[in-house]
C-alpha positions as CSV (number, residue, x, y, z in Angstrom):
1,M,27.3,46.2,31.4
2,D,24.4,44.3,33.1
3,L,22.6,42.0,30.8
4,G,20.6,39.8,33.1
5,N,17.8,42.2,32.5
6,S,18.4,42.9,28.9
7,W,19.0,39.6,27.7
8,N,17.5,38.7,24.2
9,W,17.9,36.2,21.4
10,E,19.6,38.5,19.1
11,L,22.8,37.3,20.7
12,I,22.7,34.1,18.8
13,F,20.2,35.2,16.0
14,P,21.8,38.6,15.0
15,P,19.3,40.0,12.2
16,L,21.0,39.3,8.7
17,P,19.5,40.0,5.3
18,R,17.9,37.6,3.7
19,L,16.9,34.3,4.6
20,I,20.4,33.0,5.3
21,V,21.7,32.8,8.7
22,L,25.5,32.3,9.5
23,R,26.2,30.6,12.7
24,P,29.5,31.4,14.2
25,A,31.4,28.3,16.4
26,L,30.5,29.4,19.8
27,V,31.7,28.2,23.0
28,M,29.7,28.1,26.2
29,T,31.6,28.8,29.3
30,D,31.4,30.1,33.3
31,A,34.6,31.1,33.2
32,V,33.2,35.3,32.6
33,H,30.8,36.9,34.4
34,S,29.8,40.4,33.5
35,E,30.6,41.9,37.5
36,D,33.9,39.7,37.6
37,T,35.9,43.2,36.8
38,T,39.4,41.6,37.7
39,T,39.1,39.0,35.3
40,T,37.2,41.4,32.3
41,S,40.7,43.7,33.8
42,N,43.3,41.2,33.1
43,S,41.4,39.2,30.3
44,R,41.9,42.9,28.5
45,G,45.5,43.3,29.4
46,G,46.4,40.2,28.7
47,G,47.3,38.5,32.1
48,S,47.5,35.0,33.6
49,N,43.7,35.3,34.0
50,A,43.0,36.2,30.8
51,I,39.5,34.2,28.9
52,G,41.0,31.1,27.5
53,S,44.4,31.5,28.9
54,S,44.4,27.9,30.2
55,S,44.7,27.0,26.4
56,N,46.0,30.0,24.8
57,N,48.6,32.8,26.0
58,S,48.1,34.9,23.2
59,R,44.7,35.9,23.5
60,S,45.0,39.6,25.2
61,D,41.9,41.4,24.2
62,S,38.6,41.1,24.0
63,V,36.0,43.5,21.7
64,T,31.9,43.6,21.5
65,C,30.6,44.1,18.1
66,P,28.2,47.0,18.7
67,S,25.9,45.8,16.0
68,C,25.3,42.0,17.5
69,H,26.6,42.4,20.5
70,V,29.1,39.8,20.1
71,T,32.2,39.5,22.2
72,V,35.5,37.9,20.3
73,T,39.2,37.3,21.9
74,L,41.8,38.4,19.8
75,S,45.3,37.5,19.3
76,K,48.1,39.9,19.8
77,G,48.4,39.9,16.3
78,L,44.8,41.8,15.7
79,E,45.4,44.5,18.9
80,S,47.1,47.0,16.7
81,R,44.4,47.3,14.0
82,R,42.1,50.4,14.3
83,R,39.4,49.1,12.4
84,L,38.0,45.5,12.9
85,V,35.1,43.6,10.9
86,C,32.8,41.6,13.2
87,P,33.0,38.0,11.6
88,Y,29.2,37.3,12.3
89,C,27.4,40.2,11.0
90,G,29.8,41.8,8.8
91,A,30.1,45.0,10.5
92,T,33.0,47.5,11.2
93,Y,33.7,49.1,14.2
94,S,37.0,49.8,16.9
95,H,37.5,48.3,19.2
96,H,38.9,51.1,21.3
97,D,35.6,51.8,22.1
98,S,33.9,48.7,22.8
99,Q,33.6,46.9,26.0
100,L,33.6,43.3,27.2
101,R,29.9,42.1,27.3
102,A,29.2,39.0,29.4
103,V,26.1,37.2,29.3
104,P,25.0,35.9,33.1
105,S,23.7,32.3,33.1
106,D,20.0,31.6,33.8
107,R,20.0,29.9,37.0
108,S,16.5,29.5,37.4
109,D,16.6,27.7,33.5
110,P,14.8,24.2,34.0
111,L,16.1,22.8,31.2
112,R,19.6,23.4,32.7
113,H,19.8,19.6,32.7
114,L,19.3,19.6,28.8
115,R,22.1,22.1,28.0
116,L,24.4,20.9,25.3
117,P,27.9,20.9,24.5
118,I,28.8,23.4,21.8
119,V,31.4,22.4,19.3
120,D,34.0,25.2,18.1
121,G,35.9,24.8,14.7
122,A,33.9,26.4,11.8
123,G,36.4,28.9,11.5
124,N,35.6,30.6,8.3
125,I,32.3,32.9,8.2
126,G,34.6,35.7,9.0
127,S,36.1,35.4,5.8
128,F,32.7,34.7,4.0
129,M,31.7,37.7,5.3
130,V,34.9,40.0,4.2
131,G,33.9,38.5,1.0
132,R,30.7,40.0,0.6
133,L,32.0,43.6,1.3
134,G,34.2,43.2,-1.9
135,G,38.1,44.5,-1.4
136,L,38.2,46.4,1.1
137,S,41.4,45.2,3.4
138,V,40.6,45.0,7.0
139,G,41.7,43.1,10.0
140,V,39.5,39.5,10.6
141,P,39.5,38.3,13.9
142,D,41.0,34.8,14.8
143,V,37.7,32.6,15.0
144,N,39.1,29.6,15.9
145,S,41.3,30.7,18.2
146,G,39.3,33.7,19.9
147,V,36.4,32.8,22.5
148,M,32.8,33.7,21.9
149,I,30.5,34.4,25.4
150,R,27.4,33.0,25.5
151,P,25.0,32.2,28.5
152,G,27.0,30.4,30.8
153,S,27.2,27.0,31.3
154,T,26.0,24.5,33.8
155,G,27.7,21.0,34.6
156,S,26.4,19.0,32.0
157,C,27.1,21.6,29.7
158,T,31.3,21.3,28.5
159,S,33.5,22.9,26.1
160,L,35.0,20.2,23.8
161,P,38.7,20.3,23.6
162,P,40.4,18.6,20.5
163,I,40.9,14.8,21.1
164,S,44.3,13.5,20.4
165,K,45.3,10.2,19.0
166,D,45.6,8.9,22.0
167,Q,42.5,9.6,23.4
168,E,40.6,8.8,20.4
169,N,39.4,5.4,21.6
170,S,39.2,6.2,25.7
171,R,35.9,8.5,25.6
172,E,34.9,7.6,28.8
173,G,35.5,11.1,30.6
174,N,32.3,12.0,33.5
175,P,30.2,14.4,31.5
176,G,29.4,16.2,34.6
177,E,32.9,17.3,35.1
178,E,33.7,21.4,33.3
179,S,36.2,21.0,31.1
180,S,39.3,23.2,31.5
181,G,39.6,23.9,27.3
182,L,37.0,26.6,25.9
183,G,37.5,25.8,22.4
184,V,40.4,24.2,20.0
185,N,44.0,24.6,21.7
186,S,46.3,26.4,20.1
187,A,49.1,23.7,20.1
188,A,46.5,21.3,18.1
189,S,47.0,20.8,14.7
190,D,44.4,21.8,11.8
191,N,43.9,17.9,11.4
192,D,43.1,17.3,14.8
193,L,39.5,15.3,15.5
194,V,37.2,17.2,16.8
195,L,34.1,15.4,18.4
196,S,31.5,16.0,20.5
197,Q,31.3,13.8,24.2
198,Y,27.8,12.6,24.5
199,S,26.5,11.9,27.7
200,E,23.9,9.1,28.1
201,S,20.3,11.5,28.8
202,S,18.8,10.5,32.5
203,S,15.5,9.0,32.8
204,A,14.2,12.1,34.0
205,T,15.0,14.2,30.8
206,R,11.8,13.6,29.1
207,E,9.6,14.4,32.3
208,E,12.2,17.5,32.8
209,F,10.9,18.7,29.4
210,L,7.2,18.0,29.7
211,Q,7.5,20.1,33.2
212,A,9.2,23.0,31.0
213,V,6.2,22.7,28.6
214,N,3.9,23.2,30.9
215,Q,5.3,26.2,32.9
216,A,5.8,27.7,29.7
217,T,2.2,27.2,28.6
218,Q,1.0,28.3,32.1
219,T,3.1,31.5,32.1
220,G,3.3,32.4,28.5
221,N,7.0,32.6,28.9
222,Y,8.4,30.7,26.2
223,N,12.4,32.0,26.6
224,N,13.5,29.1,28.3
225,L,12.0,27.1,25.9
226,M,13.1,28.8,22.9
227,R,16.3,28.6,24.1
228,F,16.3,24.8,24.6
229,Y,14.9,24.6,21.0
230,S,18.1,26.7,19.7
231,R,20.7,25.3,21.5
232,T,19.1,21.5,20.3
233,F,19.0,21.8,16.6
234,E,22.4,24.6,16.0
235,T,24.1,21.5,15.0
236,Y,24.1,18.2,14.1
237,A,26.4,17.2,17.0
238,D,23.8,19.0,19.6
239,I,21.0,17.0,17.9
240,C,22.9,13.8,18.9
241,S,24.0,15.5,22.2
242,T,19.9,15.9,22.9
243,F,18.7,12.4,21.5
244,K,21.5,10.0,20.7
245,V,21.3,6.9,23.1
246,I,25.0,6.2,23.7
247,K,25.8,2.4,23.4
248,E,29.3,1.0,25.0
249,N,31.0,0.3,21.5
250,S,29.1,3.2,19.5
251,A,32.4,4.8,19.7
252,S,34.9,2.3,19.0
253,S,35.9,2.0,15.2
254,E,35.0,-1.6,15.1
255,Y,31.8,-0.6,15.7
256,S,29.9,-2.0,12.2
257,T,27.3,-0.2,10.6
258,T,24.9,-3.1,10.0
259,D,24.5,-2.9,13.7
260,L,23.0,0.2,13.5
261,M,20.3,-1.1,10.7
262,E,17.4,-2.0,13.2
263,D,18.1,0.6,16.1
264,P,19.0,4.4,15.2
265,E,20.7,4.5,18.5
266,L,17.8,7.4,19.3
267,N,15.9,8.3,22.4
268,M,12.5,8.3,20.2
269,E,10.1,9.1,23.3
270,L,12.0,12.3,23.9
271,I,11.6,12.9,20.3
272,Y,8.7,12.9,19.8
273,S,7.6,15.3,22.5
274,V,10.2,17.8,21.6
275,N,8.1,17.4,18.0
276,D,4.5,17.6,19.6
277,A,5.3,20.3,22.0
278,L,6.8,22.5,18.9
279,R,3.7,22.0,16.9
280,N,1.5,23.2,19.7
281,S,4.4,26.1,20.2
282,P,3.4,29.7,19.6
283,T,4.9,31.3,16.1
284,V,8.2,32.8,17.7
285,V,9.6,29.5,19.0
286,Q,8.9,27.4,15.7
287,K,11.3,30.7,13.9
288,T,13.8,29.7,16.3
289,V,14.1,26.1,15.5
290,L,13.8,26.7,11.9
291,K,17.2,29.3,12.2
292,S,18.9,26.5,13.9
293,I,18.0,24.2,11.5
294,V,19.4,26.8,8.9
295,N,22.6,26.7,11.0
296,A,22.6,23.2,11.5
297,L,22.6,22.5,7.4
298,L,25.4,25.6,6.7
299,D,27.8,24.3,9.5
300,D,29.5,21.3,6.9
301,K,33.5,20.9,8.5
302,Q,32.0,19.6,12.2
303,K,33.4,15.9,12.9
304,L,30.9,13.6,14.5
305,Y,30.8,10.2,15.1
306,V,30.0,7.4,13.0
307,K,26.5,8.0,11.2
308,D,25.7,10.9,13.4
309,K,24.9,12.8,10.4
310,V,22.4,10.3,9.1
311,R,20.8,10.2,12.5
312,A,20.9,14.0,12.6
313,L,19.2,14.3,9.3
314,F,16.5,11.8,10.6
315,V,15.6,13.7,13.4
316,I,15.4,17.3,11.5
317,L,13.3,15.5,8.6
318,Q,10.1,14.4,11.6
319,N,10.1,18.3,12.5
320,P,6.8,19.8,12.4
321,V,8.0,23.1,11.2
322,F,8.4,21.7,7.9
323,T,4.3,21.3,7.6
324,A,3.7,25.5,7.1
325,Q,4.7,26.6,3.5
326,S,7.3,29.2,4.6
327,S,9.5,26.7,5.2
328,Y,9.4,25.0,2.3
329,T,12.8,26.6,0.9
330,V,14.8,24.9,4.2
331,L,12.8,21.6,4.0
332,A,14.2,21.6,0.2
333,H,18.2,22.0,1.5
334,V,17.5,19.3,4.3
335,L,16.2,16.7,1.5
336,R,19.3,17.7,-0.5
337,H,21.5,16.9,1.9
338,V,19.6,13.4,2.7
339,T,19.7,12.6,-1.4
340,A,23.4,13.5,-1.1
341,L,24.2,10.7,1.3
342,P,26.0,7.2,-0.1
343,N,23.6,4.4,-0.3
344,S,24.8,2.5,2.8
345,D,23.4,5.4,4.3
346,H,20.1,5.3,2.2
347,Q,19.4,1.7,3.0
348,M,20.3,2.7,6.9
349,L,17.3,5.4,6.4
350,V,15.2,2.9,5.1
351,H,15.6,0.7,7.9
352,W,15.4,3.6,10.7
353,F,12.0,4.8,8.7
354,R,10.4,1.2,9.7
355,T,10.7,1.8,13.5
356,L,8.8,5.4,13.4
357,E,4.9,5.4,14.5
358,V,2.4,4.7,12.0
359,G,1.0,8.1,12.6
360,R,4.5,9.7,12.3
361,L,5.2,8.1,9.3
362,R,1.8,9.1,7.3
363,M,2.5,12.5,8.3
364,L,6.2,12.6,7.0
365,V,4.6,10.9,3.7
366,R,1.9,13.8,3.7
367,T,4.2,16.7,4.2
368,L,6.5,15.6,1.1
369,T,4.0,15.0,-1.0
370,Q,1.9,18.4,-0.1
371,F,5.9,19.7,-0.6
372,V,5.6,18.2,-4.2
373,T,2.3,19.3,-4.8
374,I,2.8,23.4,-3.7
375,R,6.4,23.1,-5.9
376,Q,4.2,22.1,-9.1
377,F,1.2,23.8,-8.7
378,P,2.5,26.9,-7.0
379,P,0.3,29.5,-5.5
380,A,-0.2,32.9,-6.8
381,D,1.3,34.7,-4.2
382,R,4.9,34.3,-5.5
383,S,6.1,33.3,-1.7
384,L,8.2,30.4,-3.4
385,P,11.1,30.9,-5.4
386,P,10.7,30.6,-9.5
387,L,10.7,27.4,-10.7
388,S,14.1,28.0,-12.7
389,K,15.7,28.3,-10.0
390,S,14.6,25.6,-7.5
391,K,14.0,22.9,-10.4
392,W,15.7,20.3,-8.2
393,W,13.5,20.8,-5.1
394,I,11.0,18.2,-6.5
395,P,13.7,15.3,-7.7
396,A,15.0,15.3,-4.0
397,A,11.6,15.4,-2.3
398,A,11.0,12.4,-5.0
399,R,14.0,10.5,-3.7
400,V,13.2,10.8,-0.2
401,L,9.8,9.1,-0.9
402,A,10.9,6.4,-2.7
403,L,12.7,5.5,0.8
404,L,9.8,5.9,2.6
405,N,8.3,3.7,0.2
406,A,10.6,1.5,0.0
407,A,10.8,1.0,3.8
408,N,7.3,0.6,3.9
409,N,7.3,-2.1,1.5
410,G,9.7,-3.7,3.6
411,C,7.2,-4.5,6.4
412,Q,4.9,-7.1,6.5
413,P,2.1,-6.3,6.5
414,A,2.8,-2.5,5.2
415,L,3.0,0.3,7.7
416,L,1.1,2.7,5.3
417,H,-1.7,2.0,2.2
418,Y,0.2,2.5,-1.1
419,S,-2.4,4.5,-1.4
420,E,-1.0,7.3,0.8
421,F,1.8,7.9,-1.2
422,Y,-0.3,8.9,-4.6
423,N,-0.1,12.4,-5.3
424,S,-3.4,12.9,-7.2
425,A,-2.2,16.4,-7.8
426,L,-0.2,15.0,-10.9
427,D,-2.9,13.8,-12.5
428,H,-3.4,17.2,-14.0
429,V,0.0,17.5,-14.7
430,D,1.1,16.4,-18.7
431,L,1.6,12.5,-18.1
432,M,2.6,11.8,-21.7
433,Q,5.1,14.6,-21.8
434,E,6.6,12.9,-18.4
435,Y,6.5,9.4,-20.3
436,W,8.4,10.9,-23.2
437,R,10.6,12.4,-21.2
438,W,11.6,9.6,-19.5
439,Q,11.5,7.6,-22.6
440,S,13.9,10.1,-24.3
441,P,17.3,8.6,-25.2
442,D,19.2,12.1,-25.5
443,R,18.7,13.3,-22.2
444,P,18.6,10.2,-20.1
445,G,19.5,11.7,-16.8
446,Q,16.1,13.9,-16.6
447,F,13.8,14.0,-14.2
448,S,10.3,12.7,-15.0
449,Y,7.6,11.1,-12.4
450,C,7.2,8.2,-14.3
451,Q,10.6,7.2,-12.4
452,Y,9.2,7.0,-9.4
453,P,5.0,5.2,-10.4
454,F,4.0,5.2,-6.4
455,M,3.4,8.9,-6.4
456,L,1.0,8.4,-9.8
457,S,-2.9,7.6,-8.7
458,I,-4.8,4.9,-10.2
459,V,-6.0,7.6,-12.8
460,A,-2.8,8.2,-14.2
461,K,-1.4,5.2,-14.4
462,R,-4.4,4.2,-16.6
463,I,-4.3,7.7,-18.6
464,I,-0.3,6.5,-19.4
465,L,-1.3,2.8,-20.2
466,T,-4.0,3.8,-22.5
467,K,-2.0,6.8,-24.1
468,D,1.1,4.4,-24.7
469,A,-1.5,1.3,-26.3
470,E,-2.5,3.7,-28.7
471,H,0.5,5.7,-29.6
472,Q,2.0,1.3,-30.1
473,M,-1.3,1.1,-32.6
474,I,-0.7,4.2,-34.3
475,L,2.9,3.2,-34.8
476,V,2.1,-1.0,-36.2
477,A,-0.8,0.8,-38.5
478,R,1.7,3.1,-40.0
479,R,4.3,0.3,-40.9
480,S,1.6,-1.5,-42.0
481,L,0.6,1.3,-45.0
482,V,3.8,1.9,-45.4
483,A,4.8,-1.8,-46.2
484,K,1.6,-1.3,-48.6
485,V,2.6,1.4,-50.5
486,A,6.1,0.0,-50.7
487,R,4.7,-3.3,-52.6
488,H,2.5,-1.1,-55.0
489,Q,-0.6,-2.7,-53.3
490,T,-3.9,-0.5,-52.6
491,P,-4.0,0.3,-49.3
492,Q,-7.6,-0.6,-47.0
493,I,-9.3,-0.2,-44.3
494,D,-8.7,-3.0,-42.6
495,I,-5.0,-2.8,-42.8
496,F,-5.4,-0.6,-39.5
497,F,-7.0,-3.4,-37.5
498,L,-6.8,-6.8,-35.6
499,N,-10.0,-8.0,-37.3
500,I,-11.2,-11.1,-35.6
501,N,-14.2,-13.0,-36.7
502,V,-15.7,-15.9,-35.4
503,R,-18.7,-17.9,-34.9
504,R,-21.0,-17.8,-31.8
505,N,-21.4,-21.5,-31.7
506,H,-17.5,-22.4,-32.2
507,L,-16.6,-19.3,-29.8
508,V,-13.3,-20.4,-28.3
509,P,-11.7,-22.6,-30.9
510,D,-12.4,-19.8,-33.9
511,S,-11.0,-17.1,-31.1
512,L,-7.8,-19.0,-30.4
513,K,-7.5,-20.0,-34.0
514,E,-7.5,-16.4,-35.3
515,I,-5.5,-15.2,-32.5
516,A,-3.0,-17.5,-33.3
517,T,-3.1,-17.0,-37.2
518,K,-2.7,-13.3,-36.3
519,Q,0.4,-12.5,-34.4
520,K,1.7,-9.8,-36.5
521,D,-1.4,-7.9,-35.8
522,L,-2.0,-8.2,-32.2
523,K,-0.6,-4.5,-31.3
524,K,-3.6,-3.0,-33.6
525,K,-6.5,-2.2,-32.5
526,L,-9.2,-4.7,-31.8
527,R,-12.2,-5.2,-34.1
528,V,-14.6,-8.1,-33.8
529,S,-17.0,-9.3,-36.0
530,F,-19.7,-12.3,-35.7
531,V,-20.3,-14.3,-38.8
532,G,-23.7,-13.9,-40.2
533,E,-24.4,-10.7,-38.3
534,P,-23.8,-7.6,-39.8
535,G,-22.6,-4.6,-38.3
536,L,-19.9,-2.0,-37.4
537,D,-18.3,-2.6,-34.1
538,M,-17.6,0.3,-32.1
539,G,-16.7,-1.2,-29.3
540,G,-19.7,-2.9,-27.9
541,L,-18.9,-5.9,-29.9
542,T,-15.5,-6.3,-28.7
543,K,-16.8,-6.1,-25.4
544,E,-19.6,-8.8,-25.6
545,W,-17.1,-11.2,-27.2
546,F,-14.1,-10.9,-24.1
547,L,-17.4,-11.8,-21.9
548,L,-18.5,-14.5,-23.4
549,L,-15.3,-15.8,-24.7
550,I,-14.2,-15.5,-20.7
551,R,-17.3,-17.1,-19.5
552,D,-16.2,-20.3,-21.9
553,I,-12.7,-21.1,-21.3
554,F,-13.6,-20.8,-17.4
555,Q,-16.2,-23.4,-17.3
556,P,-14.9,-26.9,-16.0
557,E,-15.2,-29.4,-19.1
558,Y,-12.4,-27.4,-20.2
559,G,-10.1,-28.4,-17.1
560,M,-7.7,-25.0,-17.1
561,F,-8.3,-23.5,-14.4
562,V,-10.2,-24.4,-11.0
563,Y,-12.7,-22.5,-9.1
564,Y,-12.3,-22.0,-5.7
565,P,-15.8,-21.5,-4.1
566,N,-14.3,-20.3,-0.2
567,S,-12.2,-17.1,-1.6
568,R,-14.2,-17.2,-5.4
569,C,-11.3,-17.0,-7.4
570,Y,-9.8,-18.5,-10.0
571,W,-6.6,-20.9,-10.0
572,F,-4.3,-22.9,-12.7
573,S,-5.2,-26.3,-12.7
574,L,-2.3,-28.5,-11.3
575,A,-3.1,-31.5,-13.5
576,Q,-2.8,-29.0,-16.6
577,Q,-5.7,-30.9,-18.7
578,G,-5.3,-28.0,-21.0
579,S,-2.1,-27.5,-23.6
580,L,0.3,-25.2,-23.1
581,R,-0.6,-23.8,-26.3
582,E,-4.1,-22.8,-25.0
583,Y,-2.3,-21.1,-21.7
584,N,-0.3,-19.0,-24.3
585,L,-3.3,-18.5,-26.2
586,I,-5.2,-17.2,-23.3
587,G,-2.0,-15.1,-21.7
588,V,-2.6,-13.2,-25.3
589,L,-6.4,-12.9,-24.5
590,M,-5.9,-11.5,-20.9
591,G,-2.8,-9.0,-22.9
592,L,-5.5,-7.9,-25.6
593,A,-7.8,-6.8,-22.7
594,V,-5.4,-4.7,-21.2
595,Y,-4.2,-3.2,-24.7
596,N,-7.4,-2.1,-25.5
597,S,-8.5,-1.1,-22.0
598,I,-11.5,-3.8,-22.0
599,I,-12.5,-4.6,-18.0
600,L,-13.0,-8.0,-17.8
601,D,-15.1,-9.6,-14.8
602,L,-12.5,-12.3,-14.0
603,H,-11.3,-12.9,-10.5
604,F,-7.5,-13.6,-9.8
605,P,-5.5,-14.0,-6.3
606,S,-3.0,-11.5,-6.0
607,I,-0.2,-13.1,-6.4
608,C,-1.3,-14.0,-10.2
609,Y,-0.1,-10.1,-10.7
610,R,3.3,-10.5,-8.8
611,K,3.9,-13.5,-10.8
612,L,2.9,-11.9,-14.4
613,L,5.5,-9.1,-13.1
614,S,8.5,-11.3,-11.9
615,P,9.7,-10.2,-14.2
616,P,8.3,-7.2,-15.4
617,V,10.5,-7.5,-18.8
618,V,10.5,-10.8,-20.3
619,P,14.1,-12.0,-20.1
620,P,16.1,-12.8,-23.2
621,L,17.2,-16.1,-22.5
622,D,14.7,-18.8,-22.9
623,S,15.7,-21.0,-20.1
624,A,15.8,-17.9,-17.7
625,A,12.5,-18.3,-15.1
626,V,9.9,-16.4,-15.2
627,G,6.3,-16.2,-13.4
628,V,8.0,-17.2,-10.1
629,T,7.5,-15.7,-6.8
630,R,9.7,-15.9,-4.2
631,D,9.3,-17.0,-0.6
632,P,5.2,-17.2,-0.6
633,T,3.6,-17.0,2.3
634,I,0.5,-18.6,4.0
635,D,-1.4,-15.2,3.1
636,D,-0.7,-16.2,-0.4
637,L,-2.3,-19.5,-0.4
638,A,-5.4,-18.2,1.9
639,E,-6.7,-16.2,-1.1
640,I,-7.0,-19.2,-2.6
641,M,-7.3,-22.5,-0.5
642,P,-8.4,-20.1,3.2
643,D,-9.1,-23.7,4.5
644,V,-6.0,-25.2,3.4
645,A,-3.9,-22.4,5.0
646,H,-5.6,-22.8,8.3
647,G,-4.8,-26.0,8.5
648,L,-0.9,-24.8,7.9
649,R,-1.2,-22.0,10.6
650,E,-2.3,-24.7,13.0
651,L,0.5,-27.0,12.4
652,L,2.9,-24.4,13.1
653,K,1.3,-23.5,16.3
654,Y,0.7,-27.3,17.5
655,E,2.4,-28.2,21.0
656,G,1.7,-31.3,20.8
657,S,3.3,-34.3,18.6
658,V,3.0,-33.4,15.2
659,E,4.3,-36.9,14.1
660,E,2.2,-39.1,16.7
661,D,-0.9,-37.0,16.3
662,M,-1.1,-35.6,12.9
663,G,0.7,-38.9,11.1
664,L,1.6,-36.3,8.0
665,S,4.4,-37.0,5.7
666,F,6.5,-34.6,2.9
667,Q,3.6,-35.2,0.5
668,A,0.6,-32.7,-0.6
669,S,-2.6,-33.7,-1.3
670,L,-5.2,-31.5,-3.5
671,Q,-8.8,-32.0,-4.8
672,E,-9.7,-30.9,-7.9
673,Y,-13.0,-31.3,-9.7
674,D,-14.0,-33.9,-7.1
675,R,-10.7,-35.8,-7.5
676,I,-7.9,-36.2,-5.1
677,M,-4.2,-36.0,-5.6
678,T,-1.5,-36.6,-3.9
679,Y,2.4,-35.3,-4.6
680,N,5.7,-35.8,-3.3
681,L,7.0,-32.5,-1.6
682,K,10.4,-33.9,-1.6
683,E,12.0,-37.2,-3.2
684,N,10.5,-40.0,-1.0
685,G,8.8,-37.7,1.0
686,E,5.7,-40.4,1.4
687,H,8.4,-42.2,3.7
688,I,9.7,-39.1,5.3
689,P,7.2,-38.1,8.2
690,V,6.5,-34.3,9.5
691,T,7.9,-33.7,13.1
692,N,8.0,-30.5,15.2
693,D,11.5,-30.1,13.9
694,N,10.5,-30.0,10.4
695,R,7.2,-28.5,10.3
696,E,8.2,-25.0,9.4
697,E,10.4,-26.8,6.1
698,Y,7.4,-28.7,5.4
699,V,5.1,-25.5,5.5
700,R,7.9,-23.7,2.9
701,L,7.9,-26.6,0.6
702,Y,4.1,-27.1,0.5
703,L,3.8,-23.1,-0.4
704,D,5.8,-23.6,-2.8
705,W,4.6,-26.5,-4.7
706,V,1.2,-25.1,-5.1
707,L,2.1,-21.4,-5.9
708,N,5.1,-22.0,-8.1
709,T,6.1,-25.4,-9.1
710,A,3.0,-27.4,-9.4
711,I,1.7,-25.0,-12.0
712,Y,5.6,-23.3,-13.5
713,A,4.8,-24.5,-17.0
714,Q,1.2,-23.4,-17.4
715,F,1.7,-20.0,-15.7
716,R,5.2,-20.2,-18.4
717,A,3.1,-20.0,-21.2
718,F,0.6,-17.7,-19.8
719,Y,3.2,-15.4,-18.8
720,L,4.8,-15.3,-22.0
721,G,1.4,-15.1,-24.4
722,F,0.5,-12.1,-21.8
723,H,3.9,-10.2,-22.1
724,S,3.5,-10.8,-26.2
725,V,0.7,-8.0,-26.6
726,T,1.7,-6.2,-23.4
727,A,5.6,-5.4,-23.7
728,S,6.0,-1.7,-22.8
729,N,7.8,0.6,-20.5
730,A,4.5,1.5,-19.8
731,L,3.1,-1.2,-18.0
732,I,6.4,-1.1,-15.7
733,V,5.5,2.5,-14.9
734,S,1.8,0.5,-13.5
735,L,3.5,-1.8,-11.5
736,C,1.1,-1.0,-8.7
737,F,-1.5,-0.6,-11.3
738,R,-2.4,-4.3,-11.4
739,L,-3.5,-4.2,-14.8
740,V,-7.0,-2.9,-13.1
741,S,-8.2,-2.9,-17.0
742,C,-8.1,-6.3,-17.1
743,F,-9.5,-7.6,-13.9
744,S,-12.3,-5.3,-12.3
745,Y,-12.7,-7.1,-9.1
746,A,-9.6,-7.8,-7.3
747,P,-8.5,-4.1,-8.3
748,L,-10.8,-3.0,-5.4
749,Y,-8.9,-4.4,-2.9
750,L,-5.0,-4.3,-4.1
751,L,-5.0,-0.9,-5.8
């Protein structure tokens, strides 16, 4: 039968019911052509020239399914059966009436150099289809020993013989040679390892692909392009065959996975070109890719080189077909495969995501964010599966987004602004239900958006923090009421509030005294009154009290905080003018502002927020270090002292002799309140000169001293006071919240 002019893609993608596409394990070969009647005759007669006789002489008959037109070669044990079942579409037929179908090779294909080797070995599809037929007893062709005929291969296409134990470490064959084997040798054991022999891509590969894309665009004939996309994404091995850059030691068993952390060994330029062309291709091409990806996900028995499955999923995630809502069912299964990887592979993906271009990383984040939104708020046309049957979609997407967020946070500076991970649509879900589900001790394994706070916007985090504070206020007030009743005392309205009574002329000492004597009531709702001024606090007096108190505390005469005019922010005094008790009470004051949702006109650098959340939960041991920033940078110092930070940068870049030209020693000198103070950065630092060799150590010690060591006692007291009021899991959810209800100006740049 001449199929040269009637080739259609139903040979590769037969029409199947439902969404599932079953991909048989196919092997491309040039050994058979439709016009070669002698070979066809011998193959049906079981002669020496039978198809695949070089690997298995038991193959004696070839039959073609009349429904899906798939040709297989049967073993002798199945020749006598009258009716057979096609292992690919499930149709029953008589092989005496069928004809051998051979597909001629397309010699005019401009993508012939990009054709890929097809991995044989998945033999369970026929049994699956038999199971769909119920208890019918029929004969099933032996797929593992049979031969499937597809478009003829060129010099770059090779069938894949099993690699024996002796050949496992010898994979240096010429990729241009045609292999004599057409599948798994009948003499090979089922446990033999079948691996793809990847060939290195030539430098013209990307140019050939772009040429084929231009030709398809000009002529409107996308058949060759569809054939390339179909074969590229058909299996994980095909994906790696196309995009993987072979290293000399990548096939060695001694190859360490740590070598793959920074480099995925993929031709990223080719991946970008393939995805860009697919984004602008017709719908029929995109559907072809989607079907091939389904086949790759279903083929879970393939044997691959180390980490090739991770590479394939990394490539599939970038595919632009998943931007359409109609592909979300397939995308959900891709995400499930990614989340099922071990932790070591997740760490590898985190490193690989950092290698993506910023625009493509942004597109991937937006695709997954939109996926979560549409699954959470499904369209009215019921185009998606019921939520009861796809509850795992959102958790899978959230976990992959967590990997992307970790990759983004690991870059300095970050590739994307953290607000690009926000999903504003989640502001409309029941946030408190999500919060209580996260806090529920009865079902600790259930999913909640609070487990992934980077997805929640500022609005959502503020709602959670405020509602949690209100809930704690109610619980504390209820306990006070129960205690009064238990002692047979008459309860009064004041027991429900933290009552602060101060004099305007003695605002700071009266306020600190009130806070110190009412530690048990700090979790109650704040209510302020000024002595000698009758009035009921409905929120205005509280805001006025905070405003006046902050203005007085940060005055220079108190000596607790230093204002730096170049950066227009405050920092802790290195001289420690105030007592630690006062720093603790000021921390309590800041915590009260957060707890009662009061916005303060207060300017702290971003490192202050990180120190307040280091760690986010107060450790149980008093000796544990708190409020310490690991590895502070010059950029952190620049937010406080930009002139000093500029000097340190110039020191690191200076090309002359640092010791002779600058005359520095391991000492730090800072000016506070018109006084210059000098401190040793290390023992006998005044006698240790700064040279070209140790200047990096000098900068590191200088940063750690200014931002950690010199203010450790003051900040520790401030930290403990702050967390004595705000300690709750809602604050952990709001790690990126940056205490927006406490500091007014900084969040404009940090949140």
